[in-house]
C-alpha positions as CSV (number, residue, x, y, z in Angstrom):
1,M,-0.5,-0.1,0.1
2,A,1.6,3.3,-0.6
3,F,-0.4,7.5,0.7
4,Q,-0.5,10.1,-1.0
5,D,1.3,13.0,0.8
6,A,-1.7,15.3,0.2
7,V,-4.4,15.0,3.3
8,L,-8.7,16.3,3.6
9,L,-9.3,16.4,6.5
10,G,-13.0,17.2,7.0
11,R,-15.6,16.9,9.9
12,D,-19.1,14.4,10.9
13,R,-21.7,16.0,11.0
14,A,-23.3,13.6,12.3
15,N,-21.2,13.6,15.9
16,G,-18.9,16.2,15.1
17,E,-15.9,13.7,14.4
18,I,-12.7,15.1,13.3
19,V,-11.8,13.0,10.1
20,A,-8.9,12.9,7.9
21,L,-8.9,11.7,3.7
22,V,-6.0,10.1,2.5
23,G,-5.2,9.1,-1.2
24,V,-3.5,5.4,-1.2
25,T,-2.5,2.5,-3.6
26,I,-3.8,-1.6,-2.9
27,G,-2.0,-4.2,-5.0
28,F,-4.0,-7.4,-3.7
29,E,-2.0,-11.3,-3.8
30,A,-4.3,-14.0,-5.2
31,I,-4.6,-16.8,-1.9
32,E,-2.2,-19.7,-3.4
33,G,-5.6,-22.5,-4.1
34,G,-8.5,-19.6,-4.2
35,G,-10.5,-18.6,-7.3
36,M,-8.5,-15.8,-7.8
37,E,-5.4,-17.6,-8.6
38,D,-5.7,-17.4,-12.4
39,V,-6.9,-14.3,-12.8
40,E,-5.0,-11.9,-14.5
41,A,-6.1,-8.6,-12.9
42,V,-6.3,-9.6,-9.4
43,G,-2.8,-7.7,-9.2
44,N,-3.8,-4.7,-10.3
45,L,-2.6,-2.1,-8.7
46,R,-5.9,0.0,-7.3
47,A,-6.8,3.6,-6.8
48,A,-9.3,4.1,-3.3
49,T,-9.4,6.5,0.2
50,A,-8.0,5.7,3.2
51,V,-10.7,7.5,6.1
52,F,-9.3,8.2,9.3
53,I,-10.4,9.2,13.1
54,H,-9.2,11.8,15.3
55,S,-10.7,10.3,18.7
56,G,-9.0,13.6,20.3
57,R,-5.9,12.4,21.4
58,A,-4.7,10.2,19.0
59,W,-6.1,9.2,15.3
60,T,-7.6,5.9,14.3
61,T,-8.6,3.4,11.6
62,Q,-11.3,0.6,11.4
63,G,-9.3,-0.7,8.8
64,K,-11.4,0.5,6.0
65,V,-11.2,1.8,2.3
66,I,-13.7,3.5,-0.1
67,F,-13.2,2.6,-3.5
């Protein structure tokens, strides 16, 4: 995974939390014996946005991205 330099900050209107959106490039690998092993496109890089939440003391993430 590669993170971009730019960060977009915002506030969740529902709960007031500060969020950071960061562009990322993600690559996947097929699991040996899995159903994607013979799919050529499985290794293609994909652009996504990582979401970070400020808890008031530190930045956290749930490990999710938006494609």
